[in-house]
ZAKETI-232030 format. One record per atom (N, C-alpha, C): residue in three letters; x, y, z. Coordinates in steps of 0.2 Angstrom, whole numbers, plus 5000, padded with zeros to 4 digits. Layout:
<atoms>
AlaXYZ ...
</atoms>
This chain:
<atoms>
Met585247425693 Met584847495692 Met584647505699 Pro584847585703 Pro584347605707 Pro583747585710 Arg583547565717 Arg582747535718 Arg582347555717 Tyr582447645715 Tyr581847675716 Tyr581447665709 Ala581847665704 Ala581547645698 Ala581047595698 Asp581047545700 Asp580647495703 Asp579847515703 Ile579747565706 Ile579047575707 Ile578447615701 Phe579047595696 Phe578547615690 Phe578447555688 Arg578547505691 Arg578647425687 Arg578247375692 Asp578347375697 Asp578447325702 Asp577647345707 Pro577447265706 Pro576647265709 Pro576747315715 Leu576147355715 Leu576047395721 Leu575947365727 Asp575647305728 Asp575747305733 Asp576347255737 Ile576647255734 Ile577547225738 Ile577947285738 Leu577747355737 Leu578147395736 Leu578047435745 Thr578447455749 Thr578447485755 Thr578547575755 Phe578347585760 Phe578547655763 Phe579147665760 Glu579547625763 Glu580447635763 Glu580747665754 Asp580247595752 Asp580447605743 Asp580147705741 Ile579447715744 Ile579347775739 Ile579847835743 Asn579947825749 Asn580347885753 Asn580947905750 Glu581347815748 Glu581847845745 Glu581947855738 Phe581347845735 Phe581347885728 Phe581147965727 Cys580647965734 Cys580548055735 Cys581348075735 Asn581648035739 Asn582448065742 Asn583148095735 His582848065731 His583348065725 His582948115721 Arg582448155721 Arg582148215721 Arg582148235713 Ile581848185710 Ile581648165703 Ile581048195701 Ala581148265695 Ala580648305694 Ala580048265693 Glu579548325692 Glu579048295688 Glu578848295681 Cys578748255677 Cys578848245669 Cys578348215667 Thr578248205660 Thr577848175656 Thr577548105660 Tyr577848085663 Tyr577547995669 Tyr577548025676 Leu577748055681 Leu577548095685 Leu577548145688 Asp577048145693 Asp576748215695 Asp576548185704 Tyr576648245708 Tyr576548245715 Tyr576248295718 Lys575748275721 Lys575348315725 Lys575348305731 Thr575048365736 Thr574948385741 Thr574548345745 Thr573848345741 Thr573348325741 Thr572948325738 Ile572248285736 Ile571848285732 Ile571148345735 Glu571148415734 Glu570648425737 Glu570048425733 Asp570248435727 Asp569648435720 Asp569648375716 Leu569048335719 Leu569148255713 Leu569048275709 Gly568648335706 Gly568548345699 Gly569248345694 Asp569848385697 Asp570448385694 Asp570848315692 Ile570548265698 Ile570848205697 Ile570748155689 Gly570348145688 Gly569948135681 Gly570348155676 Lys570448235674 Lys570848255671 Lys571648225670 Asp571848235676 Asp572748205678 Asp572648155674 Val572148095677 Val572448035675 Val572248015668 Ala571748045664 Ala571648055658 Ala572348065656 Ala572548115655 Ala573148155653 Ala573748105652 Met573848075659 Met574448025658 Met574247965654 Ala573647935653 Ala573447885648 Ala573647895642 Asn573547965640 Asn573447995633 Asn574147995632 Ala574747985637 Ala575248015634 Ala575747945634 Glu576047935640 Glu576547895642 Glu576347845647 Gly575847865651 Gly575547815657 Gly576047845663 Gly576047825667 Gly576447875673 Gly576247855681 Leu576547895686 Leu576347895692 Leu576047955697 Ile575647955701 Ile575248005704 Ile575647995712 Val576048035714 Val576448005722 Val575948075726 Val575548045731 Val575148065735 Val575148105742 Gly575348155745 Gly575548175751 Gly576348185752 Val576648215746 Val577248245744 Val577248315744 Lys577648365748 Lys577748425746 Lys578148435741 Thr577848495735 Thr578648515731 Thr578948575732 Lys579348585729 Lys579548665727 Lys579948665721 Gly579848725719 Gly580248725712 Gly579948745708 Glu579248755708 Glu578748755702 Glu578648835701 Asp579148905702 Asp578948955702 Asp579148965693 Asn579049015690 Asn579449015682 Asn579148955677 Gly578648925678 Gly578348855677 Gly578848805676 Lys579248785679 Lys579748755680 Lys579348675684 Pro579548615682 Pro579148555686 Pro579348545692 Gly578948545696 Gly578948515706 Gly579448465706 Val579848475711 Val580248415713 Val580148415724 Pro580048325724 Pro579948325731 Pro580348365736 Ser579948415741 Ser580348415747 Ser580248395754 Glu579748365755 Glu579548335760 Glu578848285760 Val578848235764 Val578448185763 Val577948185768 Ile577248215766 Ile576948245776 Ile576448195776 Gly576048155769 Gly575548105770 Gly574848135770 Ile574248085769 Ile573848095768 Ile573248065773 Leu572848095776 Leu572348045780 Leu571748005778 Asp571547965778 Asp571047905777 Asp571047905770 Pro571647855768 Pro571647875761 Pro571347805757 Glu571047785762 Glu570347715761 Glu569747745756 Lys569747785760 Lys569047825757 Lys569247885751 Leu569747905749 Leu569847935746 Leu570047895739 Ala570347845742 Ala570747805735 Ala570047755733 Gly569247765736 Gly568747735732 Gly568547795729 Ala568447865732 Ala568447915729 Ala568747925721 Ile569347915722 Ile569747925715 Ile569247855710 Gly569347815713 Gly569247735708 Gly568447765705 Arg567847795709 Arg567347815707 Arg567147875702 Lys567547905703 Lys567747985697 Lys568047965692 Cys568347925693 Cys568747905686 Cys568247855682 Ala568047815684 Ala567547785680 Ala566847805678 Asn566847855682 Asn566247895679 Asn566347965674 Val566847995675 Val566948065670 Val567448045665 Ile567847985667 Ile568347985660 Ile567947935654 His568047945646 His567947895643 His568447885636 Pro568447825634 Pro568347755638 Pro568547765644 Ser568147705649 Ser568247695655 Ser568847695657 Leu569047725661 Leu569847695665 Leu569747705671 Val570147655675 Val570147665683 Val570947645684 Pro571247675686 Pro571847665689 Pro571947645695 Glu572747615694 Glu572947565700 Glu573047605707 Ile572747595711 Ile572947645717 Ile573147605724 His573547635729 His574047575734 His574147635738 Phe574147635745 Phe574447655750 Phe574647635754 Tyr575147675759 Tyr575747645762 Tyr575747695768 Lys575747665775 Lys575947695781 Lys576447715784 Ile576547805785 Ile577147835786 Ile577247805794 His577847775794 His577947745800 His577847795807 Asp578247845806 Asp578447915813 Asp577947985811 Leu577247965807 Leu576848005807 Leu575947965809 Glu575747985813 Glu575347935816 Glu574447955811 Asn574447895807 Asn573847885804 Asn573947925797 Arg574647945795 Arg574647975788 Arg574947935785 Phe574847925780 Phe574747875772 Phe575147905765 Val575647895763 Val575847915755 Val575447865751 Met575047895744 Met574847855741 Met574947865736 Leu574947795730 Leu575247785723 Leu574647775719 Ile574647815713 Ile574047795707 Ile574547795700 Arg574547745699 Arg574747715694 Arg574247705689 Ile574547735681 Ile574047785675 Ile574347705670 Pro573947645668 Pro574547635661 Pro574547675655 Gln574647655651 Gln574847685645 Gln574247675640 Ser573847685637 Ser573247665637 Ser573047625628 Val572947575628 Val572747555620 Val572247585619 Glu571747605621 Glu570947635619 Glu571147715621 Ala571647755622 Ala571847815619 Ala571547835612 Pro571247905611 Pro571447955619 Pro570747945620 His570847975628 His570347955633 His570048035635 Trp569248035635 Trp569148115636 Trp568648135641 Leu568448185644 Leu567948195647 Leu567348245645 Gly566948235648 Gly566348295648 Gly566048235643 Thr565548275637 Thr565248235635 Thr565248245625 Glu564948185623 Glu565248195615 Glu565448265613 Asn564548315612 Asn564348375609 Asn565148415613 Lys565148385619 Lys565748435623 Lys566248405627 Cys566848415623 Cys567248355628 Cys567748395629 Thr568248355634 Thr569048385634 Thr569448345634 Val570048325629 Val570648305629 Val571348305631 Pro571448295638 Pro572048305641 Pro572448275639 Ile573148295639 Ile573748245638 Ile574248275642 Arg574648225644 Arg575348255650 Arg575848265645 Thr576248315646 Thr576848345643 Thr577248385648 Asn577848385643 Asn578348405648 Asn578448485647 Asp578148515645 Asp578148595645 Asp577648625648 Phe578048615654 Phe577648665662 Phe577648745661 Thr578048765655 Thr577948835655 Thr577448855652 Val577148815646 Val576448845643 Val576048815644 His575948745648 His575348715648 His575448705657 Lys574848715662 Lys574848725667 Lys574948635671 Asn575348635676 Asn575248575678 Asn575648525673 Gly575748535666 Gly576048495663 Gly575548455659 Ile574948475657 Ile574348455653 Ile574148505649 Gln574248475642 Gln573848505637 Gln573148485635 Leu572548515633 Leu572048505632 Leu572148495622 Leu571848455621 Leu571948465613 Leu571448495611 Thr571648515604 Thr571048545600 Thr570748505595 Pro570348515591 Pro570248465587 Pro570648455582 Ser571048515580 Ser571548515576 Ser572048465578 Asp572448475586 Asp572748425591 Asp572548355589 Leu571848355591 Leu571648275591 Leu571648245584 Asn571648275578 Asn571748255571 Asn572648215570 Ser572848245573 Ser573748255571 Ser573748215577 Tyr573448185583 Tyr573548135587 Tyr573448075585 Tyr572748075582 Tyr572648005580 Tyr573047995571 Arg573348035570 Arg573748025563 Arg574547995566 Arg574748025572 Arg575348025576 Arg575347945578 Arg574747915581 Arg574547855583 Arg574847805579 Glu574347825573 Glu574347795568 Glu575047765564 Gln575447835565 Gln576247805561 Gln576847765566 Leu576547785575 Leu576947735577 Leu576747665577 Glu576047665576 Glu575947605575 Glu576247555569 Lys576247595565 Lys576447565559 Lys577047545559 Lys577647605564 Lys578347585562 Lys578347525567 Ser578147515572 Ser578247445575 Ser577847395572 Gln577647385568 Gln577647335564 Gln578147325558 Glu578547395555 Glu578847365552 Glu579447375555 Ile579647385560 Ile580347355564 Ile580147275564 Leu579647255565 Leu579647185566 Leu579547155560 Glu579147175555 Glu579447155548 Glu580047145546 Arg580447185547 Arg581147215544 Arg581347145550 Ala581347125555 Ala581647065561 Ala581647015554 Lys580847005552 Lys580646935551 Lys580946915545 Ser580946975541 Ser581346965533 Ser582346945535 Arg582546975540 Arg583146965542 Arg583346885545 Ala582846855549 Ala582846805552 Ala582746745545 Ser582246755540 Ser582146715536 Ser582546715530 Ala583046765529 Ala583746755525 Ala584246705527 Ser584146695534 Ser584846635538 Ser584346575541 Ser583746555537 Ser583246495540 Ser583646465537 Ser583846395542 Ser584046325540 Ser583746285543 Ser583046295547 Ser582446255548 Ser581846245546 Ser581446185547 Ser581046175542 Ser580346185548 Ala580446195555 Ala579946215561 Ala580346275564 Phe579946325566 Phe580246365572 Phe579946395574 Val580246415581 Val579346485583 Val579946535583 Ala579446615581 Ala579746665584 Ala579446695587 Ile579846765591 Ile579446805596 Ile579846865595 Gly579446905594 Gly579646975594 Gly579147035601 Ile579547065602 Ile579347085608 Ile579547175607 Leu579347235606 Leu579447275606 Leu578847345607 Pro579147405608 Pro578647445612 Pro578047445606 Ala577447465608 Ala576847445603 Ala576847515600 Leu577147595603 Leu577247645599 Leu577847685601 Pro578347665597 Pro579147665598 Pro579147745593 Lys579047785601 Lys579147875597 Lys579847905596 Glu580347845599 Glu581047855602 Glu581447795601 Arg582047815601 Arg582547755604 Arg582747745611 Leu582647665612 Leu582547685621 Leu583347685623 Leu583847645615 Leu584347635619 Leu584847675616 Asp585347685618 Asp586147715614 Asp586647675612 Trp587147685610 Trp587647655604 Trp587747605611 Lys588247635617 Lys588447585621 Lys587847555626 Ala587247565628 Ala587047535632 Ala586747455627 Leu586747485622 Leu586447395615 Leu587047385615 Lys587547385614 Lys588147335614 Lys588347305621 Asn588247335627 Asn588247325633 Asn587747255634 Leu587147265632 Leu586547235633 Leu586547165627 Ala587147175622 Ala587047115618 Ala587647065622 Glu588147115623 Glu588647055627 Glu588347015633 Asp587947065636 Asp587647025644 Asp587246965641 Phe586746965634 Phe586446915631 Phe586546855628 Gly587446865629 Gly587846805626 Gly587946825618 Phe587946875614 Phe588046905608 Phe588846875607 Asp589146845603 Asp589846835602 Asp590046865600 His590346945604 His590647015599 His591246985593 Arg591646935595 Arg592246925590 Arg591946875583 Arg591346825585 Arg591146785579 Arg590546815577 His589946815583 His589346805579 His589046875580 Leu589246895582 Leu589146975584 Leu589147045577 Gln588647055575 Gln588847085569 Gln588447175571 Asn588547215567 Asn588347285568 Asn588247305559 Phe587547335560 Phe587447355553 Phe587147415553 Gly587047465545 Gly586647485544 Gly586747575548 Thr586247595546 Thr586347675547 Thr585947695558 Ala585947735560 Ala586047735565 Ala585347725567 Gln584747745562 Gln583847695563 Gln583847625564 Glu584647595559 Glu584347525559 Glu584747485561 Thr585247515567 Thr585747475568 Thr585347415574 Tyr585647385574 Tyr585647315578 Tyr586047275579 Tyr586247235584 Tyr586447185584 Tyr586247085585 Val586747035582 Val586246995581 Val586646955580 Arg586546865583 Arg587046815582 Arg586546745579 Cys586846715574 Cys586646645571 Cys587046615575 Leu586646565577 Leu587046485579 Leu586846425574 Arg587246385574 Arg587046325570 Arg587446265574 Pro587446205574 Pro586946175570 Pro586346195570 Glu586046195578 Glu585546215579 Glu585446275576 Trp584946285575 Trp584546365572 Trp584446405575 Arg584546465576 Arg584546495581 Arg584746575579 Tyr584146635578 Tyr584246685575 Tyr584046735580 Glu584446755583 Glu584446835587 Glu584346905587 Glu584046965588 Glu584347025586 Glu583847075592 Ile584347125592 Ile583947185597 Ile584247235594 Thr583847295595 Thr583947365591 Thr583847415595 Leu584347475594 Leu584047545597 Leu583547565599 Trp582747525595 Trp582247555596 Trp581847515602 Gly582347475604 Gly582047425612 Gly581747365608 Ser581747335602 Ser581347285600 Ser582047215601 Ile581747175602 Ile581947105602 Ile581847055599 Phe582047015595 Phe581646965591 Phe582146895592 Gln581846845591 Gln582146775590 Gln581646735587 Cys582146685584 Cys581646635579 Cys582246575580 Val581946525584 Val582246465586 Val582046395582 Gly582646365580 Gly582246315576 Gly582246255580 Ile581646225580 Ile581346165585 Ile581346095580 Glu581546065585 Glu581945985584 Glu581345945583 Lys581045915578 Lys580645875577 Lys581045795576 Asp580345755578 Asp580245675578 Asp580145665573 Arg580745615568 Arg580645615562 Arg580245555563 Glu580045505567 Glu579545455564 Glu578745505566 Thr578545515571 Thr577945555573 Thr577845615568 Asn578445635567 Asn578645705562 Asn578145765570 Ser578445765573 Ser578045795580 Ser578545835583 Phe578345895587 Phe579045915591 Phe578645935599 Asn578945955604 Asn578845955609 Asn578546025612 Phe578046035615 Phe577646085617 Phe578046135621 Glu578346095626 Glu578646125633 Glu579446175631 Glu579546145626 Glu580246155619 Glu580046225617 Val579446215615 Val579146285612 Val579146345616 Leu578746325623 Leu578646365627 Leu579446415632 Met580046355631 Met580646375634 Met580746425628 Ser580746425624 Ser580946465618 Ser580646545620 Ile580146535619 Ile579746595622 Ile580046645625 His580046585633 His580346615639 His580846635639 Asp581546615634 Asp582046635635 Asp582246705631 Cys581546725627 Cys581546785624 Cys581246825629 Thr580846825632 Thr580346875636 Thr580946875643 Thr581246835646 Thr581746855650 Thr582346895646 Lys582646895642 Lys582846945639 Lys582647025639 Ala581947005636 Ala581647075636 Ala581447125642 Leu581447055647 Leu581447095656 Leu581947155655 Ser582447115657 Ser583247155655 Ser583347205653 Leu583147205646 Leu583147265641 Leu582647315643 Tyr582247305645 Tyr581747355647 Tyr581847385657 Glu582047335659 Glu582347375665 Glu582947415667 Ser583347405661 Ser584147445659 Ser583947525657 Cys583147505653 Cys582947585651 Cys582547625655 Asn582247585661 Asn581747595663 Asn581147615660 Phe580847565654 Phe580347585651 Phe579747525654 Ser579347575655 Ser578747565657 Ser578047545654 Gly578147565647 Gly577747585643 Gly577147515640 Asn576747505633 Asn576447465633 Asn577047445626 Leu576847355627 Leu577347325623 Leu576747285618 Arg577247275612 Arg576747225607 Arg577147165607 Val576847105607 Val577247045609 Val576946995604 Glu577346985599 Glu577046925594 Glu577446875594 Ile576846805593 Ile577246735594 Ile577046715587 Glu577346675585 Glu577146645578 Glu577346575579 Leu577046525578 Leu577246445576 Leu577046425570 Ile577746435565 Ile577846405558 Ile578046345559 Thr577446265556 Thr577746205558 Thr578046185554 Gly578246205549 Gly578746195540 Gly578646205535 Phe579146205529 Phe578846235524 Phe578946165519 Asp578746195512 Asp578646125505 Asp578746175501 Ser579046155496 Ser579146185489 Ser578346255487 Asn577946225491 Asn577246275490 Asn577046325494 Gly577646305502 Gly577446355506 Gly577346295513 Tyr576846335518 Tyr576646285523 Tyr576446205522 Tyr576946175525 Tyr576546115525 Tyr575746125529 Thr575246085528 Thr574746065529 Thr574646025534 Tyr575045985537 Tyr574845965544 Tyr575445925548 Lys575545965552 Lys575845945557 Lys575645915565 Thr576045895568 Thr575845865576 Thr576245895581 Leu575945905585 Leu576245945593 Leu576245895598 Lys576645865602 Lys576545815606 Lys576745835614 Ser576245815616 Ser576445835624 Ser576545805629 Arg576845815637 Arg577045795642 Arg576845695642 Arg576045705638 Arg575845645641 Arg575745585634 Asn576145615630 Asn576345565624 Asn575845585619 Ala575145625618 Ala574645635614 Ala574945665609 Arg574545645603 Arg574745695598 Arg574345745597 Leu574445795596 Leu574145845595 Leu574245885587 Pro573545855584 Pro573745885577 Pro573745975576 Ile574245995571 Ile574146075570 Ile573946085563 Glu573546105561 Glu573246125553 Glu573546165548 Gln573746205552 Gln574146255549 Gln574546305554 Ser574946345553 Ser575246385555 Ser574946435561 Ser575346465566 Ser574746535569 Ser575346565571 Arg574746625573 Arg575246675575 Arg574846715581 Ser575046745586 Ser574446755591 Ser574946835594 Glu574346885596 Glu574746955597 Glu574446975604 Phe575046995606 Phe574947005615 Phe574947085615 Ala574647115620 Ala574847185623 Ala575147195631 Tyr575547185631 Tyr575747175639 Tyr576247225642 Lys576447235648 Lys576847285653 Lys577447265651 Pro578247295654 Pro578647245654 Pro578647205659 His578347195666 His578347175671 His577947115671 Glu577547115666 Glu577147075666 Glu577047005662 Leu577647025658 Leu577946945655 Leu578046895656 Asn578346905662 Asn578346815664 Asn577846805671 Asn577246825670 Asn576646795678 Asn576246765674 Ser575846715678 Ser575746655676 Ser575146695671 His574746765673 His574346755669 His574546775661 Phe574846785659 Phe575446805654 Phe575446735648 Trp575446685652 Trp575846625650 Trp575346585650 Lys574746605653 Lys574246555653 Lys573846575647 Ala573946655645 Ala573646665638 Ala573946655633 Val574746645633 Val575046615629 Val574846545627 Val574846515631 Val574746445630 Val574046445626 Ser573546445630 Ser572846455627 Ser572546485619 Asp573246525618 Asp572946575611 Asp573446525607 Leu573946485608 Leu574346455602 Leu573746395605 Leu573646365608 Leu573046295608 Leu572446325603 Phe572146375603 Phe571546385601 Phe571746405593 Ala572346445592 Ala572346445585 Ala572546395582 Cys572746315585 Cys573246275581 Cys572346235583 Asp571846265583 Asp571246215582 Asp571146165589 Leu571646165595 Leu571546145600 Leu571246185606 Gly570546235607 Gly570446255610 Gly570146205617 Thr570046165616 Thr569646115620 Thr570246085626 Leu570946085625 Leu571246065628 Leu571346115636 Glu571846095641 Glu571846155645 Glu572646145646 Thr572946205651 Thr573546225651 Thr573946155650 Glu573646135657 Glu573846065662 Glu573946005656 Asp573746015650 Asp573845965645 Asp574145935642 Val574545995642 Val575046015639 Val575746045640 Ile575746055647 Ile576446095651 Ile576346065658 Thr576846045659 Thr577146015667 Thr577046075671 Glu576746065677 Glu576746115682 Glu577446135685 Glu577946085685 Glu578746105684 Glu578746165680 Thr578646155674 Thr579146205668 Thr578646265671 Met577946265672 Met577546315672 Met577846375679 Asn577946325685 Asn578446375689 Asn579046415687 Arg579346365683 Arg580046395680 Arg580046445676 Ile579446445672 Ile579546505668 Ile579046555672 Thr578646555675 Thr578446615677 Thr578946635686 Lys579346625685 Lys579946635692 Lys579946705692 Thr579946745697 Thr580146825695 Thr581046815694 Asn580846865691 Asn581846865691 Asn582146925694 
</atoms>
């Protein structure tokens, strides 16, 4: 993947001016998730720009770049990086303005970079997440404006549409439909996995776009990813259904493992857990390494299609079945050989960006949530996972 794609995902504090300059040299046109500004003279507009992107797909505003080609309603493309003066003061003003005028409150991530051959000039990046609290509005409840970013620069000035009450109702309905679609994609994967189940205890991990508006992958990209992930094309890899339901899958035995990826950009993995028959327990670190395997594949998937929107991450720990359903009592064994009782199966759901999947905050949340769901909330991460394993699963890919 070209280096310039990383400015949408990489932590802003590890990027350099060279990264941004190279990105601008590729002349990527403004779109739903990308905007260029020579400078910001009117802070009144920045709140609208930020809210509009948060209400759409999220995105990036690059400040200190001249554009050309905006005539006749066309989106601009970078023509020259000229920089801005006093970026620290401007960044503070932008943060305060957004905090005061956008409701629910939303403050974007801001960073600036020194231009080496221009004295006291900087280029600024403003990164806006796709918001789980959208729609965001400006003004008062009695008189508010709800902006949304669009690709239609001909009809809407600067690519920003102001939603009418009718538009807003449609927005809510559309969002509910997409959330339902996300749940349906995940439930279908679970159903297919359960039909292949040969294990009495397993961990199931589903990762997919929180609002799947369109397919992220085409047929060729899906096939290439399946091969990269080691799905055996000749023996285990299968291709099913209509274009909407197309997915690649592999099932491995004797250790039970089911995996699938779809055109929608969803990845689902269900892995059998080896239990100690004498103590009827299993290893917590083994569970985490299974989750890590899935998140690593997900990172590769979303990097391949340059997706940086919100993800839905669901992790389910099933301790076993009997003729009446779940076993009522299982144990979890930590690295210190303590026996940790689990009185029921548990499910945890998270919302993260792709680049956050393997950082320490994500994994601490995973461990904490699983322990809490299992009524083990008094334990710390260090009680159930070694430092070596934590370093391994949070290693930058």
